[in-house]
Legacy VTK file of the C-alpha trace (Angstrom):
# vtk DataFile Version 3.0
C-alpha trace
ASCII
DATASET POLYDATA
POINTS 91 float
78.464 97.463 -22.606
76.419 96.478 -25.731
72.808 97.160 -25.914
70.531 94.448 -27.189
67.433 95.181 -29.163
64.454 92.596 -28.939
61.901 92.194 -31.465
58.573 90.709 -30.572
56.961 88.542 -33.332
53.493 87.326 -32.649
53.206 83.574 -32.643
50.288 83.781 -35.062
52.450 85.332 -37.696
54.970 82.292 -37.290
51.977 79.807 -37.725
50.592 81.606 -40.816
54.174 81.578 -42.394
54.644 77.827 -41.659
51.081 77.206 -43.033
51.859 79.223 -46.194
55.090 77.216 -46.747
52.962 74.081 -46.387
50.402 75.314 -48.945
53.208 76.333 -51.268
54.673 72.889 -51.057
51.300 71.257 -51.719
50.740 73.432 -54.865
54.518 72.760 -56.184
54.042 69.026 -55.292
50.861 68.727 -57.012
52.451 70.614 -60.137
55.392 68.344 -59.952
53.500 65.153 -59.456
50.621 65.759 -62.027
52.541 67.671 -64.616
56.389 66.930 -64.346
57.326 68.353 -67.650
55.621 71.610 -66.818
57.562 71.748 -63.543
60.769 71.154 -65.289
59.854 73.926 -67.807
58.960 76.275 -64.818
62.476 75.522 -63.436
64.210 76.221 -66.759
62.198 79.454 -67.154
63.226 80.676 -63.635
66.873 79.846 -64.343
66.750 81.682 -67.594
65.642 84.886 -65.658
68.866 84.700 -63.833
70.825 84.143 -67.063
71.466 80.476 -66.546
70.950 77.938 -69.064
69.873 74.454 -67.735
68.589 71.375 -69.691
68.115 67.668 -68.408
70.482 65.246 -69.540
67.868 62.363 -69.894
64.403 63.827 -70.028
62.619 60.610 -69.348
64.395 60.037 -66.221
64.136 63.667 -65.123
60.455 63.521 -65.501
60.187 60.233 -63.466
62.339 61.735 -60.772
60.351 64.993 -60.659
57.139 63.011 -60.389
58.535 60.925 -57.451
59.783 63.979 -55.594
56.648 65.914 -56.400
54.730 63.130 -54.675
56.864 63.467 -51.677
56.549 67.187 -51.513
52.753 66.812 -51.856
52.639 64.247 -49.011
54.836 66.455 -46.587
52.961 69.618 -47.405
49.675 67.757 -46.953
50.803 66.498 -43.573
52.106 69.795 -42.286
48.627 71.363 -43.108
46.810 68.461 -41.547
49.052 69.036 -38.410
47.957 72.619 -38.342
44.393 71.749 -38.632
44.660 69.075 -35.969
46.499 71.496 -33.574
43.609 73.750 -33.705
44.973 76.559 -36.210
42.370 77.168 -38.604
42.998 78.993 -41.935
LINES 1 92
91 0 1 2 3 4 5 6 7 8 9 10 11 12 13 14 15 16 17 18 19 20 21 22 23 24 25 26 27 28 29 30 31 32 33 34 35 36 37 38 39 40 41 42 43 44 45 46 47 48 49 50 51 52 53 54 55 56 57 58 59 60 61 62 63 64 65 66 67 68 69 70 71 72 73 74 75 76 77 78 79 80 81 82 83 84 85 86 87 88 89 90
């Protein structure tokens, strides 16, 4: 017979983790929406730390796409934070 181990994780920790993810998505979405070339530069720098060389094929198109998806990320992060506020979990 196998023995099972149960871990108890407080629900508040899960709420804070998801709220932190929402806050991070708002920050990264704002960076990508307001400063797409800086967001692309950040990605290139992070990849260079892992010894990967990346570069956009069409920089203008990449900046336009980054701005669009940054808006979506900003919107979803803002909606998740608004849902937390609406549900009664205050930061």
